[in-house]
All heavy atoms as a GROMACS GRO file, in nm:
protein
  558
    1MET      N    1   0.410  -0.008   0.713
    1MET     CA    2   0.319   0.082   0.646
    1MET      C    3   0.376   0.133   0.516
    1MET      O    4   0.305   0.145   0.415
    1MET     CB    5   0.281   0.195   0.741
    1MET     CG    6   0.183   0.290   0.688
    1MET     SD    7   0.022   0.212   0.679
    1MET     CE    8  -0.079   0.347   0.648
    2LYS      N    9   0.504   0.160   0.524
    2LYS     CA   10   0.575   0.213   0.405
    2LYS      C   11   0.577   0.113   0.288
    2LYS      O   12   0.546   0.142   0.174
    2LYS     CB   13   0.712   0.262   0.440
    2LYS     CG   14   0.792   0.317   0.318
    2LYS     CD   15   0.924   0.375   0.356
    2LYS     CE   16   1.021   0.260   0.387
    2LYS     NZ   17   1.162   0.306   0.404
    3ILE      N   18   0.606  -0.010   0.327
    3ILE     CA   19   0.609  -0.119   0.228
    3ILE      C   20   0.474  -0.149   0.174
    3ILE      O   21   0.460  -0.173   0.051
    3ILE     CB   22   0.669  -0.245   0.291
    3ILE    CG1   23   0.817  -0.223   0.332
    3ILE    CG2   24   0.658  -0.367   0.201
    3ILE    CD1   25   0.878  -0.330   0.407
    4LEU      N   26   0.370  -0.139   0.252
    4LEU     CA   27   0.230  -0.162   0.206
    4LEU      C   28   0.193  -0.052   0.103
    4LEU      O   29   0.141  -0.082  -0.002
    4LEU     CB   30   0.132  -0.156   0.321
    4LEU     CG   31  -0.014  -0.163   0.286
    4LEU    CD1   32  -0.048  -0.302   0.225
    4LEU    CD2   33  -0.100  -0.132   0.404
    5LEU      N   34   0.222   0.076   0.134
    5LEU     CA   35   0.186   0.184   0.042
    5LEU      C   36   0.270   0.173  -0.089
    5LEU      O   37   0.213   0.195  -0.200
    5LEU     CB   38   0.217   0.321   0.108
    5LEU     CG   39   0.120   0.362   0.215
    5LEU    CD1   40   0.172   0.487   0.284
    5LEU    CD2   41  -0.019   0.382   0.157
    6MET      N   42   0.390   0.133  -0.074
    6MET     CA   43   0.476   0.122  -0.197
    6MET      C   44   0.432   0.004  -0.282
    6MET      O   45   0.430   0.018  -0.409
    6MET     CB   46   0.627   0.104  -0.159
    6MET     CG   47   0.683   0.232  -0.102
    6MET     SD   48   0.852   0.211  -0.038
    6MET     CE   49   0.938   0.208  -0.195
    7SER      N   50   0.386  -0.102  -0.221
    7SER     CA   51   0.341  -0.215  -0.304
    7SER      C   52   0.208  -0.184  -0.368
    7SER      O   53   0.183  -0.225  -0.479
    7SER     CB   54   0.330  -0.342  -0.211
    7SER     OG   55   0.238  -0.322  -0.110
    8LEU      N   56   0.117  -0.111  -0.295
    8LEU     CA   57  -0.010  -0.066  -0.355
    8LEU      C   58   0.015   0.025  -0.473
    8LEU      O   59  -0.054   0.013  -0.579
    8LEU     CB   60  -0.100  -0.002  -0.257
    8LEU     CG   61  -0.165  -0.098  -0.154
    8LEU    CD1   62  -0.236  -0.014  -0.049
    8LEU    CD2   63  -0.253  -0.198  -0.215
    9ILE      N   64   0.111   0.119  -0.463
    9ILE     CA   65   0.143   0.207  -0.571
    9ILE      C   66   0.199   0.126  -0.693
    9ILE      O   67   0.164   0.158  -0.805
    9ILE     CB   68   0.246   0.315  -0.522
    9ILE    CG1   69   0.177   0.414  -0.434
    9ILE    CG2   70   0.308   0.389  -0.642
    9ILE    CD1   71   0.265   0.511  -0.362
   10LEU      N   72   0.282   0.026  -0.665
   10LEU     CA   73   0.334  -0.054  -0.772
   10LEU      C   74   0.220  -0.128  -0.844
   10LEU      O   75   0.219  -0.134  -0.967
   10LEU     CB   76   0.438  -0.151  -0.718
   10LEU     CG   77   0.504  -0.246  -0.821
   10LEU    CD1   78   0.592  -0.165  -0.917
   10LEU    CD2   79   0.581  -0.348  -0.751
   11ILE      N   80   0.131  -0.189  -0.766
   11ILE     CA   81   0.025  -0.262  -0.829
   11ILE      C   82  -0.066  -0.172  -0.911
   11ILE      O   83  -0.108  -0.204  -1.024
   11ILE     CB   84  -0.060  -0.334  -0.723
   11ILE    CG1   85   0.028  -0.449  -0.662
   11ILE    CG2   86  -0.189  -0.392  -0.775
   11ILE    CD1   87  -0.028  -0.512  -0.535
   12LEU      N   88  -0.101  -0.053  -0.855
   12LEU     CA   89  -0.184   0.043  -0.931
   12LEU      C   90  -0.114   0.089  -1.058
   12LEU      O   91  -0.180   0.111  -1.163
   12LEU     CB   92  -0.215   0.164  -0.841
   12LEU     CG   93  -0.332   0.141  -0.750
   12LEU    CD1   94  -0.350   0.262  -0.656
   12LEU    CD2   95  -0.464   0.114  -0.823
   13SER      N   96   0.018   0.111  -1.054
   13SER     CA   97   0.084   0.158  -1.173
   13SER      C   98   0.082   0.057  -1.282
   13SER      O   99   0.065   0.085  -1.400
   13SER     CB  100   0.230   0.200  -1.142
   13SER     OG  101   0.303   0.089  -1.094
   14VAL      N  102   0.097  -0.074  -1.248
   14VAL     CA  103   0.085  -0.180  -1.349
   14VAL      C  104  -0.058  -0.188  -1.408
   14VAL      O  105  -0.077  -0.205  -1.526
   14VAL     CB  106   0.124  -0.312  -1.291
   14VAL    CG1  107   0.095  -0.431  -1.378
   14VAL    CG2  108   0.273  -0.314  -1.249
   15ILE      N  109  -0.159  -0.168  -1.322
   15ILE     CA  110  -0.296  -0.172  -1.367
   15ILE      C  111  -0.321  -0.056  -1.464
   15ILE      O  112  -0.387  -0.068  -1.569
   15ILE     CB  113  -0.398  -0.170  -1.251
   15ILE    CG1  114  -0.388  -0.300  -1.174
   15ILE    CG2  115  -0.540  -0.142  -1.298
   15ILE    CD1  116  -0.466  -0.302  -1.044
   16ILE      N  117  -0.270   0.067  -1.430
   16ILE     CA  118  -0.288   0.184  -1.516
   16ILE      C  119  -0.222   0.163  -1.647
   16ILE      O  120  -0.276   0.195  -1.756
   16ILE     CB  121  -0.235   0.311  -1.442
   16ILE    CG1  122  -0.322   0.345  -1.327
   16ILE    CG2  123  -0.225   0.426  -1.540
   16ILE    CD1  124  -0.269   0.453  -1.236
   17ILE      N  125  -0.101   0.110  -1.648
   17ILE     CA  126  -0.027   0.085  -1.774
   17ILE      C  127  -0.108  -0.013  -1.859
   17ILE      O  128  -0.124   0.011  -1.980
   17ILE     CB  129   0.112   0.030  -1.745
   17ILE    CG1  130   0.196   0.143  -1.685
   17ILE    CG2  131   0.176  -0.026  -1.876
   17ILE    CD1  132   0.333   0.100  -1.633
   18CYS      N  133  -0.153  -0.123  -1.802
   18CYS     CA  134  -0.230  -0.221  -1.882
   18CYS      C  135  -0.359  -0.161  -1.934
   18CYS      O  136  -0.401  -0.185  -2.048
   18CYS     CB  137  -0.261  -0.341  -1.796
   18CYS     SG  138  -0.118  -0.441  -1.756
   19ALA      N  139  -0.432  -0.079  -1.854
   19ALA     CA  140  -0.555  -0.018  -1.900
   19ALA      C  141  -0.535   0.081  -2.013
   19ALA      O  142  -0.614   0.086  -2.106
   19ALA     CB  143  -0.627   0.046  -1.777
   20VAL      N  144  -0.430   0.156  -2.004
   20VAL     CA  145  -0.404   0.258  -2.108
   20VAL      C  146  -0.360   0.189  -2.238
   20VAL      O  147  -0.404   0.225  -2.347
   20VAL     CB  148  -0.291   0.357  -2.057
   20VAL    CG1  149  -0.242   0.444  -2.173
   20VAL    CG2  150  -0.348   0.446  -1.951
   21VAL      N  151  -0.277   0.089  -2.227
   21VAL     CA  152  -0.230   0.019  -2.347
   21VAL      C  153  -0.347  -0.060  -2.417
   21VAL      O  154  -0.356  -0.066  -2.539
   21VAL     CB  155  -0.115  -0.076  -2.308
   21VAL    CG1  156  -0.081  -0.172  -2.428
   21VAL    CG2  157   0.005   0.001  -2.272
   22ALA      N  158  -0.442  -0.105  -2.340
   22ALA     CA  159  -0.551  -0.183  -2.393
   22ALA      C  160  -0.660  -0.097  -2.464
   22ALA      O  161  -0.743  -0.149  -2.537
   22ALA     CB  162  -0.617  -0.270  -2.286
   23GLN      N  163  -0.660   0.036  -2.439
   23GLN     CA  164  -0.760   0.121  -2.498
   23GLN      C  165  -0.739   0.138  -2.646
   23GLN      O  166  -0.623   0.133  -2.693
   23GLN     CB  167  -0.758   0.253  -2.428
   23GLN     CG  168  -0.812   0.254  -2.285
   23GLN     CD  169  -0.807   0.392  -2.228
   23GLN    OE1  170  -0.777   0.492  -2.285
   23GLN    NE2  171  -0.834   0.395  -2.095
   24GLU      N  172  -0.844   0.158  -2.722
   24GLU     CA  173  -0.838   0.185  -2.862
   24GLU      C  174  -0.798   0.333  -2.885
   24GLU      O  175  -0.820   0.416  -2.802
   24GLU     CB  176  -0.979   0.168  -2.928
   24GLU     CG  177  -1.026   0.020  -2.920
   24GLU     CD  178  -0.953  -0.069  -3.017
   24GLU    OE1  179  -0.906  -0.017  -3.121
   24GLU    OE2  180  -0.932  -0.189  -2.984
   25GLU      N  181  -0.735   0.359  -2.998
   25GLU     CA  182  -0.694   0.492  -3.032
   25GLU      C  183  -0.814   0.579  -3.063
   25GLU      O  184  -0.910   0.531  -3.124
   25GLU     CB  185  -0.604   0.492  -3.156
   25GLU     CG  186  -0.472   0.426  -3.132
   25GLU     CD  187  -0.380   0.434  -3.255
   25GLU    OE1  188  -0.405   0.524  -3.340
   25GLU    OE2  189  -0.292   0.352  -3.267
   26LYS      N  190  -0.815   0.700  -3.022
   26LYS     CA  191  -0.926   0.791  -3.044
   26LYS      C  192  -0.900   0.884  -3.163
   26LYS      O  193  -0.992   0.943  -3.216
   26LYS     CB  194  -0.955   0.872  -2.916
   26LYS     CG  195  -1.010   0.787  -2.805
   26LYS     CD  196  -1.035   0.867  -2.683
   26LYS     CE  197  -1.096   0.789  -2.574
   26LYS     NZ  198  -1.026   0.669  -2.538
   27THR      N  199  -0.779   0.893  -3.200
   27THR     CA  200  -0.741   0.975  -3.319
   27THR      C  201  -0.663   0.891  -3.417
   27THR      O  202  -0.604   0.791  -3.378
   27THR     CB  203  -0.652   1.096  -3.278
   27THR    OG1  204  -0.535   1.050  -3.220
   27THR    CG2  205  -0.726   1.189  -3.180
   28PRO      N  206  -0.670   0.923  -3.544
   28PRO     CA  207  -0.598   0.844  -3.645
   28PRO      C  208  -0.446   0.844  -3.631
   28PRO      O  209  -0.380   0.751  -3.668
   28PRO     CB  210  -0.637   0.903  -3.778
   28PRO     CG  211  -0.724   1.019  -3.754
   28PRO     CD  212  -0.745   1.031  -3.606
   29GLY      N  213  -0.390   0.948  -3.572
   29GLY     CA  214  -0.245   0.948  -3.548
   29GLY      C  215  -0.166   0.976  -3.673
   29GLY      O  216  -0.212   1.034  -3.774
   30MET      N  217  -0.040   0.924  -3.675
   30MET     CA  218   0.046   0.949  -3.792
   30MET      C  219   0.005   0.865  -3.913
   30MET      O  220   0.039   0.899  -4.023
   30MET     CB  221   0.188   0.908  -3.750
   30MET     CG  222   0.253   1.006  -3.653
   30MET     SD  223   0.264   1.176  -3.718
   30MET     CE  224   0.389   1.151  -3.841
   31GLY      N  225  -0.070   0.761  -3.894
   31GLY     CA  226  -0.116   0.682  -4.010
   31GLY      C  227  -0.205   0.757  -4.104
   31GLY      O  228  -0.214   0.720  -4.222
   32ALA      N  229  -0.274   0.853  -4.059
   32ALA     CA  230  -0.365   0.933  -4.143
   32ALA      C  231  -0.288   1.015  -4.246
   32ALA      O  232  -0.338   1.049  -4.350
   32ALA     CB  233  -0.452   1.026  -4.054
   33ALA      N  234  -0.165   1.057  -4.214
   33ALA     CA  235  -0.088   1.138  -4.302
   33ALA      C  236  -0.040   1.056  -4.422
   33ALA      O  237  -0.017   1.114  -4.526
   33ALA     CB  238   0.035   1.195  -4.225
   34ILE      N  239  -0.029   0.927  -4.398
   34ILE     CA  240   0.024   0.846  -4.510
   34ILE      C  241  -0.092   0.794  -4.595
   34ILE      O  242  -0.075   0.754  -4.713
   34ILE     CB  243   0.101   0.723  -4.453
   34ILE    CG1  244   0.220   0.782  -4.371
   34ILE    CG2  245   0.149   0.628  -4.555
   34ILE    CD1  246   0.291   0.677  -4.294
   35GLY      N  247  -0.213   0.790  -4.544
   35GLY     CA  248  -0.326   0.747  -4.623
   35GLY      C  249  -0.418   0.649  -4.553
   35GLY      O  250  -0.515   0.605  -4.608
   36GLY      N  251  -0.392   0.623  -4.428
   36GLY     CA  252  -0.475   0.530  -4.351
   36GLY      C  253  -0.574   0.604  -4.266
   36GLY      O  254  -0.589   0.572  -4.149
   37GLY      N  255  -0.637   0.704  -4.317
   37GLY     CA  256  -0.722   0.791  -4.235
   37GLY      C  257  -0.865   0.740  -4.208
   37GLY      O  258  -0.941   0.807  -4.147
   38ALA      N  259  -0.900   0.623  -4.259
   38ALA     CA  260  -1.031   0.569  -4.235
   38ALA      C  261  -1.052   0.534  -4.091
   38ALA      O  262  -0.969   0.462  -4.031
   38ALA     CB  263  -1.058   0.449  -4.327
   39SER      N  264  -1.159   0.581  -4.034
   39SER     CA  265  -1.184   0.552  -3.892
   39SER      C  266  -1.296   0.450  -3.878
   39SER      O  267  -1.397   0.458  -3.948
   39SER     CB  268  -1.226   0.682  -3.821
   39SER     OG  269  -1.260   0.658  -3.690
   40ALA      N  270  -1.280   0.357  -3.785
   40ALA     CA  271  -1.378   0.256  -3.766
   40ALA      C  272  -1.500   0.311  -3.688
   40ALA      O  273  -1.614   0.266  -3.704
   40ALA     CB  274  -1.326   0.138  -3.691
   41ASN      N  275  -1.477   0.414  -3.603
   41ASN     CA  276  -1.581   0.470  -3.526
   41ASN      C  277  -1.602   0.614  -3.568
   41ASN      O  278  -1.539   0.707  -3.515
   41ASN     CB  279  -1.541   0.461  -3.375
   41ASN     CG  280  -1.658   0.493  -3.280
   41ASN    OD1  281  -1.769   0.523  -3.330
   41ASN    ND2  282  -1.634   0.489  -3.156
   42ILE      N  283  -1.693   0.636  -3.658
   42ILE     CA  284  -1.712   0.771  -3.718
   42ILE      C  285  -1.782   0.865  -3.619
   42ILE      O  286  -1.753   0.983  -3.617
   42ILE     CB  287  -1.793   0.758  -3.846
   42ILE    CG1  288  -1.714   0.677  -3.948
   42ILE    CG2  289  -1.828   0.896  -3.902
   42ILE    CD1  290  -1.787   0.643  -4.075
   43SER      N  291  -1.867   0.815  -3.535
   43SER     CA  292  -1.947   0.900  -3.447
   43SER      C  293  -1.861   0.966  -3.338
   43SER      O  294  -1.903   1.064  -3.273
   43SER     CB  295  -2.061   0.825  -3.381
   43SER     OG  296  -2.011   0.727  -3.297
   44GLY      N  297  -1.745   0.909  -3.305
   44GLY     CA  298  -1.660   0.965  -3.201
   44GLY      C  299  -1.692   0.919  -3.060
   44GLY      O  300  -1.630   0.956  -2.966
   45ARG      N  301  -1.791   0.834  -3.050
   45ARG     CA  302  -1.832   0.778  -2.918
   45ARG      C  303  -1.749   0.666  -2.884
   45ARG      O  304  -1.705   0.588  -2.966
   45ARG     CB  305  -1.977   0.733  -2.922
   45ARG     CG  306  -2.078   0.842  -2.936
   45ARG     CD  307  -2.214   0.783  -2.936
   45ARG     NE  308  -2.312   0.877  -2.902
   45ARG     CZ  309  -2.443   0.855  -2.902
   45ARG    NH1  310  -2.483   0.734  -2.942
   45ARG    NH2  311  -2.527   0.943  -2.868
   46THR      N  312  -1.719   0.655  -2.752
   46THR     CA  313  -1.650   0.534  -2.704
   46THR      C  314  -1.751   0.438  -2.651
   46THR      O  315  -1.848   0.467  -2.592
   46THR     CB  316  -1.552   0.572  -2.588
   46THR    OG1  317  -1.626   0.636  -2.484
   46THR    CG2  318  -1.444   0.660  -2.634
   47ARG      N  319  -1.734   0.310  -2.685
   47ARG     CA  320  -1.831   0.205  -2.652
   47ARG      C  321  -1.752   0.082  -2.594
   47ARG      O  322  -1.637   0.065  -2.620
   47ARG     CB  323  -1.908   0.162  -2.774
   47ARG     CG  324  -2.002   0.272  -2.819
   47ARG     CD  325  -2.090   0.213  -2.933
   47ARG     NE  326  -2.175   0.328  -2.980
   47ARG     CZ  327  -2.241   0.321  -3.089
   47ARG    NH1  328  -2.234   0.215  -3.167
   47ARG    NH2  329  -2.323   0.420  -3.125
   48GLY      N  330  -1.832   0.006  -2.530
   48GLY     CA  331  -1.780  -0.126  -2.482
   48GLY      C  332  -1.670  -0.115  -2.388
   48GLY      O  333  -1.678  -0.052  -2.283
   49LYS      N  334  -1.558  -0.184  -2.418
   49LYS     CA  335  -1.451  -0.197  -2.328
   49LYS      C  336  -1.374  -0.064  -2.309
   49LYS      O  337  -1.316  -0.045  -2.205
   49LYS     CB  338  -1.350  -0.302  -2.380
   49LYS     CG  339  -1.274  -0.262  -2.504
   49LYS     CD  340  -1.167  -0.358  -2.535
   49LYS     CE  341  -1.085  -0.305  -2.654
   49LYS     NZ  342  -0.961  -0.372  -2.669
   50ASP      N  343  -1.386   0.028  -2.404
   50ASP     CA  344  -1.313   0.155  -2.386
   50ASP      C  345  -1.372   0.235  -2.269
   50ASP      O  346  -1.303   0.306  -2.201
   50ASP     CB  347  -1.321   0.236  -2.513
   50ASP     CG  348  -1.221   0.190  -2.614
   50ASP    OD1  349  -1.128   0.118  -2.578
   50ASP    OD2  350  -1.234   0.223  -2.737
   51VAL      N  351  -1.505   0.227  -2.250
   51VAL     CA  352  -1.570   0.300  -2.141
   51VAL      C  353  -1.523   0.244  -2.009
   51VAL      O  354  -1.486   0.316  -1.915
   51VAL     CB  355  -1.721   0.296  -2.148
   51VAL    CG1  356  -1.791   0.352  -2.028
   51VAL    CG2  357  -1.769   0.361  -2.277
   52VAL      N  358  -1.519   0.111  -2.001
   52VAL     CA  359  -1.473   0.045  -1.879
   52VAL      C  360  -1.327   0.075  -1.850
   52VAL      O  361  -1.289   0.111  -1.739
   52VAL     CB  362  -1.499  -0.106  -1.886
   52VAL    CG1  363  -1.442  -0.180  -1.764
   52VAL    CG2  364  -1.644  -0.135  -1.898
   53LEU      N  365  -1.239   0.062  -1.956
   53LEU     CA  366  -1.103   0.089  -1.936
   53LEU      C  367  -1.073   0.238  -1.898
   53LEU      O  368  -0.984   0.265  -1.824
   53LEU     CB  369  -1.023   0.049  -2.064
   53LEU     CG  370  -1.015  -0.099  -2.092
   53LEU    CD1  371  -0.951  -0.121  -2.230
   53LEU    CD2  372  -0.931  -0.165  -1.980
   54SER      N  373  -1.152   0.324  -1.959
   54SER     CA  374  -1.140   0.468  -1.922
   54SER      C  375  -1.172   0.493  -1.773
   54SER      O  376  -1.103   0.565  -1.711
   54SER     CB  377  -1.229   0.555  -2.017
   54SER     OG  378  -1.218   0.685  -1.978
   55LYS      N  379  -1.275   0.428  -1.727
   55LYS     CA  380  -1.311   0.445  -1.589
   55LYS      C  381  -1.208   0.383  -1.494
   55LYS      O  382  -1.176   0.444  -1.388
   55LYS     CB  383  -1.454   0.386  -1.562
   55LYS     CG  384  -1.560   0.473  -1.620
   55LYS     CD  385  -1.697   0.415  -1.591
   55LYS     CE  386  -1.805   0.499  -1.660
   55LYS     NZ  387  -1.937   0.447  -1.638
   56ILE      N  388  -1.160   0.268  -1.531
   56ILE     CA  389  -1.056   0.206  -1.453
   56ILE      C  390  -0.930   0.294  -1.447
   56ILE      O  391  -0.870   0.314  -1.340
   56ILE     CB  392  -1.019   0.065  -1.511
   56ILE    CG1  393  -1.131  -0.034  -1.486
   56ILE    CG2  394  -0.889   0.012  -1.457
   56ILE    CD1  395  -1.117  -0.166  -1.557
   57THR      N  396  -0.900   0.354  -1.562
   57THR     CA  397  -0.781   0.446  -1.562
   57THR      C  398  -0.800   0.562  -1.477
   57THR      O  399  -0.712   0.604  -1.397
   57THR     CB  400  -0.753   0.490  -1.704
   57THR    OG1  401  -0.741   0.380  -1.792
   57THR    CG2  402  -0.632   0.578  -1.719
   58MET      N  403  -0.920   0.624  -1.478
   58MET     CA  404  -0.943   0.742  -1.393
   58MET      C  405  -0.947   0.708  -1.246
   58MET      O  406  -0.887   0.782  -1.166
   58MET     CB  407  -1.079   0.807  -1.430
   58MET     CG  408  -1.077   0.876  -1.563
   58MET     SD  409  -1.220   0.969  -1.598
   58MET     CE  410  -1.342   0.840  -1.626
   59VAL      N  411  -1.007   0.598  -1.206
   59VAL     CA  412  -1.016   0.558  -1.066
   59VAL      C  413  -0.875   0.518  -1.012
   59VAL      O  414  -0.838   0.565  -0.908
   59VAL     CB  415  -1.117   0.443  -1.047
   59VAL    CG1  416  -1.107   0.390  -0.904
   59VAL    CG2  417  -1.255   0.490  -1.071
   60CYS      N  418  -0.806   0.442  -1.088
   60CYS     CA  419  -0.673   0.400  -1.047
   60CYS      C  420  -0.575   0.517  -1.046
   60CYS      O  421  -0.490   0.527  -0.961
   60CYS     CB  422  -0.615   0.289  -1.140
   60CYS     SG  423  -0.699   0.132  -1.111
   61GLY      N  424  -0.593   0.614  -1.138
   61GLY     CA  425  -0.509   0.732  -1.138
   61GLY      C  426  -0.535   0.819  -1.011
   61GLY      O  427  -0.442   0.872  -0.953
   62GLY      N  428  -0.659   0.830  -0.974
   62GLY     CA  429  -0.690   0.909  -0.851
   62GLY      C  430  -0.634   0.836  -0.729
   62GLY      O  431  -0.578   0.903  -0.641
   63LEU      N  432  -0.653   0.708  -0.721
   63LEU     CA  433  -0.597   0.628  -0.607
   63LEU      C  434  -0.446   0.638  -0.603
   63LEU      O  435  -0.386   0.648  -0.499
   63LEU     CB  436  -0.640   0.482  -0.618
   63LEU     CG  437  -0.786   0.456  -0.580
   63LEU    CD1  438  -0.819   0.311  -0.609
   63LEU    CD2  439  -0.817   0.488  -0.436
   64PHE      N  440  -0.384   0.635  -0.723
   64PHE     CA  441  -0.240   0.646  -0.732
   64PHE      C  442  -0.193   0.782  -0.675
   64PHE      O  443  -0.098   0.789  -0.594
   64PHE     CB  444  -0.197   0.635  -0.876
   64PHE     CG  445  -0.049   0.640  -0.898
   64PHE    CD1  446   0.030   0.528  -0.885
   64PHE    CD2  447   0.012   0.756  -0.941
   64PHE    CE1  448   0.169   0.532  -0.901
   64PHE    CE2  449   0.147   0.762  -0.961
   64PHE     CZ  450   0.228   0.651  -0.940
   65ALA      N  451  -0.262   0.887  -0.708
   65ALA     CA  452  -0.225   1.020  -0.658
   65ALA      C  453  -0.243   1.027  -0.507
   65ALA      O  454  -0.156   1.084  -0.437
   65ALA     CB  455  -0.307   1.128  -0.729
   66VAL      N  456  -0.350   0.978  -0.455
   66VAL     CA  457  -0.380   0.982  -0.311
   66VAL      C  458  -0.273   0.899  -0.237
   66VAL      O  459  -0.220   0.941  -0.136
   66VAL     CB  460  -0.521   0.932  -0.282
   66VAL    CG1  461  -0.541   0.908  -0.135
   66VAL    CG2  462  -0.622   1.033  -0.330
   67LEU      N  463  -0.244   0.778  -0.288
   67LEU     CA  464  -0.144   0.699  -0.225
   67LEU      C  465   0.000   0.762  -0.229
   67LEU      O  466   0.072   0.745  -0.136
   67LEU     CB  467  -0.143   0.554  -0.285
   67LEU     CG  468  -0.258   0.471  -0.248
   67LEU    CD1  469  -0.251   0.334  -0.328
   67LEU    CD2  470  -0.271   0.441  -0.103
   68CYS      N  471   0.029   0.826  -0.338
   68CYS     CA  472   0.158   0.898  -0.342
   68CYS      C  473   0.168   1.008  -0.242
   68CYS      O  474   0.273   1.024  -0.174
   68CYS     CB  475   0.184   0.952  -0.482
   68CYS     SG  476   0.228   0.822  -0.604
   69LEU      N  477   0.058   1.084  -0.225
   69LEU     CA  478   0.057   1.187  -0.123
   69LEU      C  479   0.067   1.126   0.013
   69LEU      O  480   0.138   1.179   0.104
   69LEU     CB  481  -0.068   1.271  -0.136
   69LEU     CG  482  -0.075   1.363  -0.257
   69LEU    CD1  483  -0.211   1.424  -0.266
   69LEU    CD2  484   0.034   1.473  -0.248
   70ALA      N  485  -0.008   1.015   0.042
   70ALA     CA  486  -0.003   0.955   0.168
   70ALA      C  487   0.137   0.902   0.202
   70ALA      O  488   0.190   0.915   0.312
   70ALA     CB  489  -0.101   0.837   0.178
   71LEU      N  490   0.204   0.844   0.103
   71LEU     CA  491   0.340   0.795   0.118
   71LEU      C  492   0.437   0.912   0.146
   71LEU      O  493   0.526   0.899   0.232
   71LEU     CB  494   0.386   0.716  -0.002
   71LEU     CG  495   0.523   0.651   0.003
   71LEU    CD1  496   0.524   0.550   0.119
   71LEU    CD2  497   0.563   0.586  -0.123
   72GLY      N  498   0.418   1.023   0.078
   72GLY     CA  499   0.496   1.142   0.101
   72GLY      C  500   0.482   1.193   0.242
   72GLY      O  501   0.576   1.233   0.306
   73PHE      N  502   0.355   1.205   0.289
   73PHE     CA  503   0.335   1.249   0.429
   73PHE      C  504   0.390   1.149   0.532
   73PHE      O  505   0.441   1.191   0.635
   73PHE     CB  506   0.187   1.275   0.454
   73PHE     CG  507   0.133   1.398   0.385
   73PHE    CD1  508   0.020   1.392   0.309
   73PHE    CD2  509   0.185   1.516   0.413
   73PHE    CE1  510  -0.030   1.506   0.251
   73PHE    CE2  511   0.138   1.635   0.363
   73PHE     CZ  512   0.027   1.626   0.277
   74TYR      N  513   0.378   1.023   0.502
   74TYR     CA  514   0.426   0.922   0.590
   74TYR      C  515   0.576   0.926   0.605
   74TYR      O  516   0.632   0.909   0.710
   74TYR     CB  517   0.379   0.781   0.544
   74TYR     CG  518   0.427   0.673   0.635
   74TYR    CD1  519   0.373   0.652   0.756
   74TYR    CD2  520   0.533   0.587   0.596
   74TYR    CE1  521   0.418   0.545   0.842
   74TYR    CE2  522   0.576   0.486   0.674
   74TYR     CZ  523   0.523   0.469   0.798
   74TYR     OH  524   0.568   0.368   0.879
   75MET      N  525   0.645   0.952   0.493
   75MET     CA  526   0.787   0.954   0.494
   75MET      C  527   0.848   1.096   0.527
   75MET      O  528   0.967   1.114   0.538
   75MET     CB  529   0.846   0.908   0.360
   75MET     CG  530   0.812   0.768   0.330
   75MET     SD  531   0.874   0.704   0.174
   75MET     CE  532   1.047   0.720   0.193
   76ASN      N  533   0.756   1.189   0.546
   76ASN     CA  534   0.792   1.335   0.571
   76ASN      C  535   0.887   1.392   0.473
   76ASN      O  536   0.988   1.453   0.505
   76ASN     CB  537   0.855   1.340   0.716
   76ASN     CG  538   0.758   1.390   0.817
   76ASN    OD1  539   0.652   1.439   0.784
   76ASN    ND2  540   0.792   1.368   0.938
   77THR      N  541   0.856   1.375   0.346
   77THR     CA  542   0.943   1.430   0.237
   77THR      C  543   0.889   1.560   0.184
   77THR      O  544   0.949   1.613   0.088
   77THR     CB  545   0.960   1.328   0.126
   77THR    OG1  546   0.835   1.294   0.077
   77THR    CG2  547   1.033   1.204   0.176
   78PHE      N  548   0.783   1.612   0.230
   78PHE     CA  549   0.725   1.736   0.186
   78PHE      C  550   0.790   1.850   0.258
   78PHE      O  551   0.813   1.853   0.365
   78PHE     CB  552   0.570   1.743   0.197
   78PHE     CG  553   0.501   1.651   0.099
   78PHE    CD1  554   0.426   1.550   0.139
   78PHE    CD2  555   0.518   1.677  -0.038
   78PHE    CE1  556   0.357   1.469   0.051
   78PHE    CE2  557   0.452   1.597  -0.129
   78PHE     CZ  558   0.372   1.492  -0.083
   0.00000   0.00000   0.00000
């Protein structure tokens, strides 16, 4: 059971990392200070793949938290 929970946590963490890295930037960041402040999405809305990636990140993040708590209770480390 412990190995199953740990492997699920590992898989979810890789999915979360990939989903976060694949998302588009929502703010101009440090490039705006140098002069690259033009934004491709002026309205501020997220569209297309960003909506899907955002939902994947939220769902996997919630599952990650639940599995970490379950692993903690299983191992009696609380």
